[in-house]
N, CA, C and O atoms as a GROMACS GRO file, in nm:
protein
  376
    1UNK      N    1  -2.794  -9.114   0.626
    1UNK     CA    2  -2.887  -9.013   0.584
    1UNK      C    3  -2.978  -9.066   0.472
    1UNK      O    4  -3.099  -9.045   0.472
    2UNK      N    5  -2.915  -9.133   0.379
    2UNK     CA    6  -2.993  -9.188   0.268
    2UNK      C    7  -3.092  -9.294   0.318
    2UNK      O    8  -3.204  -9.303   0.268
    3UNK      N    9  -3.050  -9.373   0.416
    3UNK     CA   10  -3.140  -9.475   0.471
    3UNK      C   11  -3.262  -9.413   0.538
    3UNK      O   12  -3.372  -9.466   0.526
    4UNK      N   13  -3.243  -9.303   0.607
    4UNK     CA   14  -3.356  -9.235   0.672
    4UNK      C   15  -3.455  -9.184   0.568
    4UNK      O   16  -3.576  -9.202   0.582
    5UNK      N   17  -3.403  -9.122   0.463
    5UNK     CA   18  -3.490  -9.069   0.359
    5UNK      C   19  -3.558  -9.183   0.282
    5UNK      O   20  -3.676  -9.176   0.251
    6UNK      N   21  -3.483  -9.287   0.253
    6UNK     CA   22  -3.540  -9.402   0.182
    6UNK      C   23  -3.651  -9.467   0.264
    6UNK      O   24  -3.750  -9.514   0.208
    7UNK      N   25  -3.634  -9.469   0.395
    7UNK     CA   26  -3.735  -9.528   0.482
    7UNK      C   27  -3.867  -9.451   0.473
    7UNK      O   28  -3.974  -9.510   0.491
    8UNK      N   29  -3.861  -9.322   0.445
    8UNK     CA   30  -3.986  -9.246   0.432
    8UNK      C   31  -4.058  -9.279   0.302
    8UNK      O   32  -4.179  -9.261   0.291
    9UNK      N   33  -3.982  -9.328   0.202
    9UNK     CA   34  -4.043  -9.362   0.074
    9UNK      C   35  -4.090  -9.506   0.068
    9UNK      O   36  -4.176  -9.540  -0.013
   10UNK      N   37  -4.034  -9.590   0.153
   10UNK     CA   38  -4.075  -9.730   0.157
   10UNK      C   39  -4.104  -9.769   0.302
   10UNK      O   40  -4.041  -9.860   0.355
   11UNK      N   41  -4.199  -9.702   0.366
   11UNK     CA   42  -4.224  -9.728   0.507
   11UNK      C   43  -4.280  -9.868   0.535
   11UNK      O   44  -4.269  -9.918   0.647
   12UNK      N   45  -4.339  -9.931   0.434
   12UNK     CA   46  -4.395 -10.065   0.455
   12UNK      C   47  -4.287 -10.168   0.486
   12UNK      O   48  -4.318 -10.273   0.543
   13UNK      N   49  -4.163 -10.139   0.451
   13UNK     CA   50  -4.054 -10.232   0.484
   13UNK      C   51  -4.018 -10.227   0.632
   13UNK      O   52  -3.956 -10.320   0.684
   14UNK      N   53  -4.056 -10.119   0.699
   14UNK     CA   54  -4.024 -10.104   0.842
   14UNK      C   55  -4.142 -10.138   0.932
   14UNK      O   56  -4.126 -10.208   1.032
   15UNK      N   57  -4.259 -10.088   0.894
   15UNK     CA   58  -4.374 -10.104   0.982
   15UNK      C   59  -4.503 -10.075   0.904
   15UNK      O   60  -4.509  -9.983   0.823
   16UNK      N   61  -4.604 -10.155   0.931
   16UNK     CA   62  -4.734 -10.130   0.870
   16UNK      C   63  -4.794 -10.001   0.920
   16UNK      O   64  -4.865  -9.931   0.847
   17UNK      N   65  -4.765  -9.969   1.045
   17UNK     CA   66  -4.815  -9.844   1.104
   17UNK      C   67  -4.756  -9.723   1.032
   17UNK      O   68  -4.827  -9.628   1.001
   18UNK      N   69  -4.625  -9.727   1.005
   18UNK     CA   70  -4.562  -9.617   0.931
   18UNK      C   71  -4.619  -9.606   0.790
   18UNK      O   72  -4.640  -9.496   0.739
   19UNK      N   73  -4.643  -9.720   0.728
   19UNK     CA   74  -4.699  -9.719   0.592
   19UNK      C   75  -4.836  -9.652   0.590
   19UNK      O   76  -4.872  -9.586   0.493
   20UNK      N   77  -4.913  -9.671   0.696
   20UNK     CA   78  -5.045  -9.608   0.704
   20UNK      C   79  -5.035  -9.459   0.734
   20UNK      O   80  -5.124  -9.382   0.697
   21UNK      N   81  -4.929  -9.417   0.798
   21UNK     CA   82  -4.914  -9.277   0.838
   21UNK      C   83  -4.858  -9.188   0.727
   21UNK      O   84  -4.895  -9.071   0.718
   22UNK      N   85  -4.768  -9.242   0.644
   22UNK     CA   86  -4.698  -9.159   0.545
   22UNK      C   87  -4.768  -9.166   0.410
   22UNK      O   88  -4.782  -9.273   0.351
   23UNK      N   89  -4.812  -9.052   0.363
   23UNK     CA   90  -4.875  -9.042   0.230
   23UNK      C   91  -4.767  -9.022   0.125
   23UNK      O   92  -4.764  -9.093   0.024
   24UNK      N   93  -4.678  -8.925   0.147
   24UNK     CA   94  -4.569  -8.894   0.055
   24UNK      C   95  -4.441  -8.882   0.136
   24UNK      O   96  -4.433  -8.805   0.231
   25UNK      N   97  -4.340  -8.960   0.097
   25UNK     CA   98  -4.212  -8.958   0.167
   25UNK      C   99  -4.125  -8.840   0.125
   25UNK      O  100  -4.162  -8.761   0.038
   26UNK      N  101  -4.011  -8.831   0.188
   26UNK     CA  102  -3.916  -8.722   0.162
   26UNK      C  103  -3.849  -8.742   0.026
   26UNK      O  104  -3.828  -8.854  -0.019
   27UNK      N  105  -3.815  -8.632  -0.036
   27UNK     CA  106  -3.750  -8.635  -0.167
   27UNK      C  107  -3.599  -8.645  -0.150
   27UNK      O  108  -3.548  -8.635  -0.038
   28UNK      N  109  -3.526  -8.665  -0.259
   28UNK     CA  110  -3.380  -8.666  -0.250
   28UNK      C  111  -3.323  -8.535  -0.193
   28UNK      O  112  -3.214  -8.533  -0.137
   29UNK      N  113  -3.396  -8.428  -0.208
   29UNK     CA  114  -3.349  -8.302  -0.150
   29UNK      C  115  -3.343  -8.308   0.002
   29UNK      O  116  -3.268  -8.232   0.064
   30UNK      N  117  -3.422  -8.396   0.062
   30UNK     CA  118  -3.414  -8.413   0.207
   30UNK      C  119  -3.278  -8.470   0.246
   30UNK      O  120  -3.224  -8.435   0.351
   31UNK      N  121  -3.222  -8.558   0.162
   31UNK     CA  122  -3.088  -8.611   0.189
   31UNK      C  123  -2.986  -8.499   0.188
   31UNK      O  124  -2.897  -8.494   0.273
   32UNK      N  125  -2.999  -8.410   0.091
   32UNK     CA  126  -2.908  -8.296   0.084
   32UNK      C  127  -2.924  -8.205   0.204
   32UNK      O  128  -2.826  -8.154   0.259
   33UNK      N  129  -3.048  -8.184   0.245
   33UNK     CA  130  -3.073  -8.099   0.362
   33UNK      C  131  -3.017  -8.162   0.489
   33UNK      O  132  -2.960  -8.092   0.572
   34UNK      N  133  -3.033  -8.293   0.504
   34UNK     CA  134  -2.975  -8.361   0.620
   34UNK      C  135  -2.823  -8.346   0.622
   34UNK      O  136  -2.764  -8.322   0.727
   35UNK      N  137  -2.762  -8.359   0.505
   35UNK     CA  138  -2.617  -8.344   0.495
   35UNK      C  139  -2.573  -8.203   0.536
   35UNK      O  140  -2.485  -8.187   0.621
   36UNK      N  141  -2.635  -8.103   0.476
   36UNK     CA  142  -2.595  -7.965   0.505
   36UNK      C  143  -2.623  -7.927   0.650
   36UNK      O  144  -2.540  -7.865   0.716
   37UNK      N  145  -2.740  -7.963   0.699
   37UNK     CA  146  -2.775  -7.929   0.837
   37UNK      C  147  -2.689  -8.006   0.937
   37UNK      O  148  -2.651  -7.953   1.041
   38UNK      N  149  -2.659  -8.132   0.905
   38UNK     CA  150  -2.571  -8.210   0.991
   38UNK      C  151  -2.431  -8.150   0.998
   38UNK      O  152  -2.370  -8.145   1.105
   39UNK      N  153  -2.381  -8.104   0.885
   39UNK     CA  154  -2.250  -8.039   0.882
   39UNK      C  155  -2.251  -7.910   0.964
   39UNK      O  156  -2.158  -7.882   1.040
   40UNK      N  157  -2.356  -7.832   0.948
   40UNK     CA  158  -2.367  -7.707   1.023
   40UNK      C  159  -2.375  -7.736   1.173
   40UNK      O  160  -2.312  -7.666   1.253
   41UNK      N  161  -2.451  -7.837   1.212
   41UNK     CA  162  -2.463  -7.872   1.354
   41UNK      C  163  -2.327  -7.914   1.410
   41UNK      O  164  -2.290  -7.873   1.520
   42UNK      N  165  -2.255  -7.996   1.336
   42UNK     CA  166  -2.122  -8.040   1.380
   42UNK      C  167  -2.028  -7.920   1.394
   42UNK      O  168  -1.954  -7.911   1.492
   43UNK      N  169  -2.032  -7.830   1.297
   43UNK     CA  170  -1.946  -7.712   1.302
   43UNK      C  171  -1.978  -7.626   1.424
   43UNK      O  172  -1.888  -7.576   1.490
   44UNK      N  173  -2.108  -7.610   1.452
   44UNK     CA  174  -2.148  -7.531   1.568
   44UNK      C  175  -2.100  -7.596   1.699
   44UNK      O  176  -2.080  -7.528   1.799
   45UNK      N  177  -2.084  -7.728   1.697
   45UNK     CA  178  -2.034  -7.799   1.814
   45UNK      C  179  -1.881  -7.805   1.817
   45UNK      O  180  -1.822  -7.866   1.906
   46UNK      N  181  -1.817  -7.741   1.719
   46UNK     CA  182  -1.671  -7.733   1.717
   46UNK      C  183  -1.601  -7.854   1.656
   46UNK      O  184  -1.483  -7.877   1.682
   47UNK      N  185  -1.673  -7.931   1.574
   47UNK     CA  186  -1.614  -8.049   1.510
   47UNK      C  187  -1.606  -8.030   1.361
   47UNK      O  188  -1.686  -7.958   1.302
   48UNK      N  189  -1.509  -8.095   1.299
   48UNK     CA  190  -1.497  -8.090   1.153
   48UNK      C  191  -1.544  -8.220   1.088
   48UNK      O  192  -1.506  -8.249   0.974
   49UNK      N  193  -1.624  -8.298   1.158
   49UNK     CA  194  -1.681  -8.421   1.105
   49UNK      C  195  -1.824  -8.434   1.157
   49UNK      O  196  -1.860  -8.378   1.261
   50UNK      N  197  -1.904  -8.508   1.084
   50UNK     CA  198  -2.044  -8.530   1.120
   50UNK      C  199  -2.057  -8.669   1.178
   50UNK      O  200  -2.006  -8.766   1.122
   51UNK      N  201  -2.125  -8.681   1.291
   51UNK     CA  202  -2.153  -8.813   1.347
   51UNK      C  203  -2.304  -8.832   1.355
   51UNK      O  204  -2.380  -8.738   1.334
   52UNK      N  205  -2.350  -8.953   1.386
   52UNK     CA  206  -2.495  -8.979   1.388
   52UNK      C  207  -2.573  -8.889   1.484
   52UNK      O  208  -2.690  -8.862   1.460
   53UNK      N  209  -2.509  -8.842   1.589
   53UNK     CA  210  -2.577  -8.752   1.682
   53UNK      C  211  -2.615  -8.620   1.614
   53UNK      O  212  -2.718  -8.561   1.644
   54UNK      N  213  -2.532  -8.575   1.522
   54UNK     CA  214  -2.562  -8.452   1.447
   54UNK      C  215  -2.686  -8.472   1.360
   54UNK      O  216  -2.771  -8.383   1.351
   55UNK      N  217  -2.696  -8.587   1.298
   55UNK     CA  218  -2.811  -8.614   1.213
   55UNK      C  219  -2.937  -8.627   1.298
   55UNK      O  220  -3.042  -8.575   1.262
   56UNK      N  221  -2.926  -8.696   1.412
   56UNK     CA  222  -3.041  -8.707   1.502
   56UNK      C  223  -3.087  -8.570   1.551
   56UNK      O  224  -3.206  -8.548   1.574
   57UNK      N  225  -2.993  -8.478   1.566
   57UNK     CA  226  -3.028  -8.345   1.616
   57UNK      C  227  -3.106  -8.262   1.514
   57UNK      O  228  -3.182  -8.174   1.553
   58UNK      N  229  -3.088  -8.290   1.386
   58UNK     CA  230  -3.152  -8.207   1.284
   58UNK      C  231  -3.262  -8.277   1.204
   58UNK      O  232  -3.334  -8.212   1.129
   59UNK      N  233  -3.275  -8.409   1.220
   59UNK     CA  234  -3.368  -8.485   1.135
   59UNK      C  235  -3.513  -8.439   1.153
   59UNK      O  236  -3.588  -8.436   1.055
   60UNK      N  237  -3.553  -8.403   1.272
   60UNK     CA  238  -3.691  -8.358   1.292
   60UNK      C  239  -3.718  -8.228   1.216
   60UNK      O  240  -3.822  -8.213   1.152
   61UNK      N  241  -3.623  -8.137   1.223
   61UNK     CA  242  -3.641  -8.009   1.154
   61UNK      C  243  -3.644  -8.028   1.002
   61UNK      O  244  -3.719  -7.959   0.934
   62UNK      N  245  -3.565  -8.119   0.951
   62UNK     CA  246  -3.561  -8.143   0.807
   62UNK      C  247  -3.689  -8.213   0.760
   62UNK      O  248  -3.749  -8.173   0.660
   63UNK      N  249  -3.730  -8.317   0.832
   63UNK     CA  250  -3.847  -8.394   0.790
   63UNK      C  251  -3.979  -8.323   0.815
   63UNK      O  252  -4.080  -8.355   0.753
   64UNK      N  253  -3.978  -8.227   0.905
   64UNK     CA  254  -4.104  -8.164   0.946
   64UNK      C  255  -4.182  -8.107   0.827
   64UNK      O  256  -4.305  -8.116   0.824
   65UNK      N  257  -4.114  -8.050   0.731
   65UNK     CA  258  -4.187  -7.994   0.616
   65UNK      C  259  -4.163  -8.074   0.488
   65UNK      O  260  -4.199  -8.029   0.379
   66UNK      N  261  -4.101  -8.192   0.499
   66UNK     CA  262  -4.076  -8.272   0.380
   66UNK      C  263  -4.159  -8.399   0.373
   66UNK      O  264  -4.156  -8.469   0.272
   67UNK      N  265  -4.233  -8.430   0.479
   67UNK     CA  266  -4.321  -8.546   0.479
   67UNK      C  267  -4.466  -8.501   0.472
   67UNK      O  268  -4.505  -8.401   0.532
   68UNK      N  269  -4.545  -8.576   0.399
   68UNK     CA  270  -4.689  -8.553   0.395
   68UNK      C  271  -4.756  -8.672   0.460
   68UNK      O  272  -4.741  -8.786   0.415
   69UNK      N  273  -4.830  -8.645   0.565
   69UNK     CA  274  -4.897  -8.752   0.638
   69UNK      C  275  -5.033  -8.783   0.577
   69UNK      O  276  -5.095  -8.698   0.514
   70UNK      N  277  -5.078  -8.905   0.597
   70UNK     CA  278  -5.206  -8.949   0.546
   70UNK      C  279  -5.320  -8.889   0.630
   70UNK      O  280  -5.298  -8.837   0.739
   71UNK      N  281  -5.440  -8.898   0.578
   71UNK     CA  282  -5.557  -8.851   0.652
   71UNK      C  283  -5.577  -8.933   0.779
   71UNK      O  284  -5.622  -8.881   0.881
   72UNK      N  285  -5.543  -9.062   0.772
   72UNK     CA  286  -5.555  -9.147   0.890
   72UNK      C  287  -5.464  -9.099   1.002
   72UNK      O  288  -5.505  -9.094   1.118
   73UNK      N  289  -5.341  -9.064   0.966
   73UNK     CA  290  -5.246  -9.014   1.067
   73UNK      C  291  -5.296  -8.883   1.126
   73UNK      O  292  -5.292  -8.863   1.248
   74UNK      N  293  -5.342  -8.795   1.041
   74UNK     CA  294  -5.391  -8.666   1.090
   74UNK      C  295  -5.513  -8.685   1.178
   74UNK      O  296  -5.528  -8.617   1.280
   75UNK      N  297  -5.601  -8.777   1.139
   75UNK     CA  298  -5.721  -8.804   1.218
   75UNK      C  299  -5.689  -8.866   1.353
   75UNK      O  300  -5.760  -8.843   1.451
   76UNK      N  301  -5.581  -8.944   1.358
   76UNK     CA  302  -5.541  -9.006   1.484
   76UNK      C  303  -5.453  -8.915   1.569
   76UNK      O  304  -5.410  -8.954   1.678
   77UNK      N  305  -5.426  -8.794   1.520
   77UNK     CA  306  -5.344  -8.700   1.597
   77UNK      C  307  -5.196  -8.726   1.589
   77UNK      O  308  -5.120  -8.681   1.675
   78UNK      N  309  -5.153  -8.800   1.487
   78UNK     CA  310  -5.011  -8.830   1.469
   78UNK      C  311  -4.948  -8.713   1.395
   78UNK      O  312  -4.998  -8.670   1.291
   79UNK      N  313  -4.837  -8.662   1.448
   79UNK     CA  314  -4.768  -8.552   1.381
   79UNK      C  315  -4.637  -8.603   1.320
   79UNK      O  316  -4.596  -8.716   1.344
   80UNK      N  317  -4.572  -8.517   1.243
   80UNK     CA  318  -4.449  -8.555   1.173
   80UNK      C  319  -4.339  -8.591   1.272
   80UNK      O  320  -4.258  -8.680   1.244
   81UNK      N  321  -4.334  -8.526   1.386
   81UNK     CA  322  -4.232  -8.557   1.485
   81UNK      C  323  -4.245  -8.700   1.536
   81UNK      O  324  -4.145  -8.768   1.557
   82UNK      N  325  -4.367  -8.745   1.556
   82UNK     CA  326  -4.387  -8.884   1.600
   82UNK      C  327  -4.345  -8.982   1.492
   82UNK      O  328  -4.283  -9.084   1.521
   83UNK      N  329  -4.379  -8.952   1.368
   83UNK     CA  330  -4.339  -9.038   1.257
   83UNK      C  331  -4.186  -9.041   1.246
   83UNK      O  332  -4.128  -9.147   1.227
   84UNK      N  333  -4.124  -8.926   1.260
   84UNK     CA  334  -3.978  -8.919   1.254
   84UNK      C  335  -3.915  -8.998   1.368
   84UNK      O  336  -3.815  -9.067   1.347
   85UNK      N  337  -3.971  -8.988   1.487
   85UNK     CA  338  -3.921  -9.067   1.600
   85UNK      C  339  -3.923  -9.216   1.568
   85UNK      O  340  -3.827  -9.288   1.596
   86UNK      N  341  -4.032  -9.262   1.509
   86UNK     CA  342  -4.044  -9.404   1.474
   86UNK      C  343  -3.941  -9.444   1.368
   86UNK      O  344  -3.881  -9.551   1.377
   87UNK      N  345  -3.921  -9.359   1.270
   87UNK     CA  346  -3.824  -9.389   1.164
   87UNK      C  347  -3.683  -9.397   1.223
   87UNK      O  348  -3.608  -9.490   1.193
   88UNK      N  349  -3.648  -9.300   1.305
   88UNK     CA  350  -3.514  -9.300   1.366
   88UNK      C  351  -3.496  -9.423   1.454
   88UNK      O  352  -3.387  -9.481   1.460
   89UNK      N  353  -3.603  -9.463   1.523
   89UNK     CA  354  -3.596  -9.580   1.609
   89UNK      C  355  -3.576  -9.709   1.528
   89UNK      O  356  -3.506  -9.800   1.573
   90UNK      N  357  -3.638  -9.718   1.410
   90UNK     CA  358  -3.635  -9.840   1.332
   90UNK      C  359  -3.519  -9.850   1.234
   90UNK      O  360  -3.480  -9.960   1.193
   91UNK      N  361  -3.464  -9.736   1.195
   91UNK     CA  362  -3.353  -9.737   1.099
   91UNK      C  363  -3.221  -9.736   1.177
   91UNK      O  364  -3.198  -9.650   1.262
   92UNK      N  365  -3.137  -9.832   1.147
   92UNK     CA  366  -3.008  -9.842   1.217
   92UNK      C  367  -2.916  -9.732   1.169
   92UNK      O  368  -2.886  -9.721   1.050
   93UNK      N  369  -2.871  -9.651   1.262
   93UNK     CA  370  -2.772  -9.549   1.229
   93UNK      C  371  -2.635  -9.598   1.273
   93UNK      O  372  -2.622  -9.663   1.377
   94UNK      N  373  -2.533  -9.568   1.195
   94UNK     CA  374  -2.398  -9.617   1.229
   94UNK      C  375  -2.347  -9.561   1.360
   94UNK      O  376  -2.236  -9.594   1.402
   0.00000   0.00000   0.00000
């Protein structure tokens, strides 16, 4: 979870394209939201543990209002879901 959030703050380490798309990355509160939402998702699935699939299931909803995209991204029609897809694809989840 922390790696996903950190990737939004240092997108240039993953991709130049991501660096051009993200104006402001997610705050530490996004890590807390991923944790809480991941736990809730696992509980709804009848599990008492969180696995990477739970985080993948909620990451779009958490990042959707926590990332600020650049004017270039908005002009190119890139939305937060596409940026999140790229981050999830590039960040190794356990």
